[in-house]
C-alpha positions in Angstrom: -21.1 13.9 -9.5 -20.0 13.0 -13.1 -23.7 13.3 -14.3 -23.9 17.0 -12.9 -20.8 17.9 -14.8 -21.8 16.3 -18.0 -25.3 17.9 -18.3 -24.1 21.7 -18.7 -21.2 20.2 -20.8 -24.0 18.8 -23.1 -26.3 21.9 -23.0 -23.4 24.1 -24.1 -22.5 21.9 -26.9 -26.0 21.7 -28.3 -26.4 25.4 -27.9 -23.2 26.1 -30.0 -24.5 23.7 -32.7 -27.7 25.4 -33.0 -26.0 28.6 -33.2 -23.8 27.7 -36.1 -26.4 25.7 -38.3 -28.7 28.2 -40.4 -32.4 27.2 -40.3 -33.4 25.0 -42.9 -34.5 27.0 -46.4 -32.6 30.1 -45.1 -29.3 30.1 -46.4 -28.6 33.6 -45.8 -29.3 33.7 -42.0 -25.6 32.6 -41.0 -24.0 35.5 -42.9 -23.2 39.0 -41.9 -25.9 41.4 -41.0 -25.4 43.1 -44.6 -26.4 40.2 -46.5 -29.5 40.5 -48.4 -32.0 37.5 -48.4 -32.3 35.8 -51.8 -35.7 36.1 -53.3 -34.9 34.1 -56.4 -36.7 36.7 -58.5 -35.0 38.8 -61.3 -33.5 42.1 -60.5 -36.1 45.2 -60.1 -35.7 47.9 -62.6 -37.0 50.4 -60.0 -34.5 51.1 -57.3 -34.5 53.0 -54.3 -32.0 55.0 -52.4 -31.1 54.4 -48.6 -33.8 56.8 -47.5 -36.4 55.2 -49.7 -36.7 57.8 -52.5 -37.2 56.6 -56.0 -34.3 56.7 -58.3 -34.7 57.7 -62.0 -32.5 56.8 -65.2 -32.3 60.3 -66.1 -30.1 59.5 -69.3 -33.0 57.3 -70.6 -35.6 59.8 -70.0 -33.7 62.7 -71.5 -33.3 60.4 -74.6 -36.9 59.8 -74.6 -37.8 63.5 -74.4 -35.3 64.7 -76.9 -36.9 62.0 -79.3 -40.3 63.2 -78.4 -39.5 66.7 -79.4 -37.1 66.2 -82.2 -37.4 68.9 -84.9 -38.9 71.2 -82.4 -36.8 74.3 -82.7 -35.0 76.1 -79.5 -36.1 73.5 -77.0 -33.3 72.6 -74.5 -32.8 69.7 -72.1 -30.2 69.9 -69.8 -29.0 68.3 -66.5 -30.5 69.8 -63.5 -29.3 69.5 -59.7 -31.9 66.9 -58.8 -32.8 65.6 -62.5 -33.6 67.3 -65.6 -34.6 70.8 -66.7 -36.7 71.2 -70.0 -36.8 74.7 -71.3 -39.7 75.4 -73.9 -39.8 78.6 -75.9 -43.4 80.3 -75.7 -42.9 83.4 -77.8 -45.8 81.8 -79.8 -47.1 79.6 -77.4 -49.2 82.4 -75.8 -50.8 85.4 -77.2 -49.4 88.8 -75.7 -50.3 89.4 -72.2 -52.5 85.8 -72.2 -52.2 83.0 -70.2 -54.1 80.4 -72.7 -51.6 78.2 -74.2 -51.8 78.1 -78.1 -51.3 75.5 -80.5 -47.4 75.8 -81.1 -47.0 75.2 -77.3 -49.7 72.5 -76.9 -48.1 70.6 -79.5 -44.8 70.4 -77.3 -46.7 69.6 -74.3 -48.4 66.9 -76.1 -45.0 65.6 -77.2 -43.8 65.2 -73.7 -46.9 63.8 -72.2 -45.9 60.0 -73.1 -42.4 60.0 -71.8 -43.4 61.8 -68.5 -46.2 59.3 -68.2 -43.8 56.5 -68.4 -42.0 57.8 -65.3 -44.6 58.1 -62.7 -42.4 58.7 -59.8 -41.0 61.7 -61.5 -42.0 65.1 -60.0 -42.9 67.9 -62.5 -42.4 71.4 -61.5 -43.4 74.3 -64.3 -41.9 77.7 -63.8 -42.9 80.6 -66.0 -40.7 83.3 -67.2 -41.4 86.8 -69.1 -39.5 89.5 -70.8 -39.3 92.9 -69.3 -41.9 94.7 -71.2 -44.7 96.0 -68.5 -44.3 96.1 -65.0 -42.4 93.8 -62.7 -45.7 93.0 -60.7 -47.6 92.5 -63.9 -44.8 90.1 -65.5 -44.8 88.2 -62.3 -48.5 87.6 -62.2 -48.2 86.7 -65.8 -45.7 84.3 -65.4 -47.4 82.8 -62.7 -50.8 82.4 -64.5 -48.8 80.9 -67.6 -47.1 78.2 -65.4 -50.5 77.1 -63.9 -51.9 77.0 -67.5 -49.3 74.7 -68.6 -49.5 72.9 -65.3 -53.2 72.2 -66.1 -52.8 71.2 -69.4 -50.7 68.4 -68.3 -53.0 67.4 -65.9 -55.7 67.4 -68.5 -53.7 65.0 -70.6 -53.6 62.4 -67.7 -50.5 63.3 -65.7 -51.4 63.0 -61.9 -51.9 66.0 -59.9 -49.7 65.0 -57.2 -46.8 65.1 -59.5 -47.6 68.6 -60.7 -46.6 72.2 -59.0 -45.9 75.5 -60.6 -44.4 79.0 -59.9 -43.4 82.2 -61.8 -40.6 84.3 -62.0 -41.6 87.2 -64.1 -38.8 89.0 -65.6 -36.5 88.2 -62.7 -34.3 85.6 -64.4 -33.4 86.6 -67.9 -31.3 84.3 -70.1 -30.9 87.0 -72.9 -30.7 90.6 -73.2 -34.2 92.4 -72.8 -33.1 95.6 -74.8 -33.6 93.7 -78.1 -36.7 91.7 -79.2 -34.6 88.6 -80.2 -33.5 88.6 -76.5 -36.9 89.1 -75.1 -38.2 86.1 -77.1 -35.7 84.0 -75.8 -36.6 85.2 -72.1 -40.4 84.5 -72.7 -40.1 80.8 -71.7 -41.3 78.0 -69.6 -38.9 75.9 -67.8 -40.0 72.3 -66.6 -38.1 71.0 -63.8 -38.1 67.2 -63.2 -36.9 65.5 -60.0 -37.6 62.1 -58.3 -40.5 62.0 -56.1 -39.5 61.0 -52.4 
């Protein structure tokens, strides 16, 4: 009778002891479910968000781009909703009505290749813009062709095709008055949007 009562009591004590003792070599196992296991390695410089997307130090990338483009007039680098926007003037970057990049533009693109190559998880979206000279449809097609030419140039310099995309807005999004040449010159531009790849 006593033996039959002692056996369940001993089993219960044994089970409690096992549950309270963390397995050997895993001191984290007894902590709350949110505790991360210790790996003993240094913290990673690349981090991910809760949904697995890469995070990028945009301030550092912005500084790197500004350094690479130092001395290039009229270039603008500004924050964008998902990363950065790089605005490049292309008044001298293409011949009128053409979509083949000229040296003033290729020099700017060459300058940004190294900083962008250092951030392989950054997507690069190129958008072309024109002034309002010519028809709306003509300008739309020209802006698309110019954006594609910039994208192809970046690819030819070693940036991965999976990172690159392009689009054109034609004359639809002016940033200056198209009634005067200085305004039209500002509107002829390429914008490069940078965001973290998923």
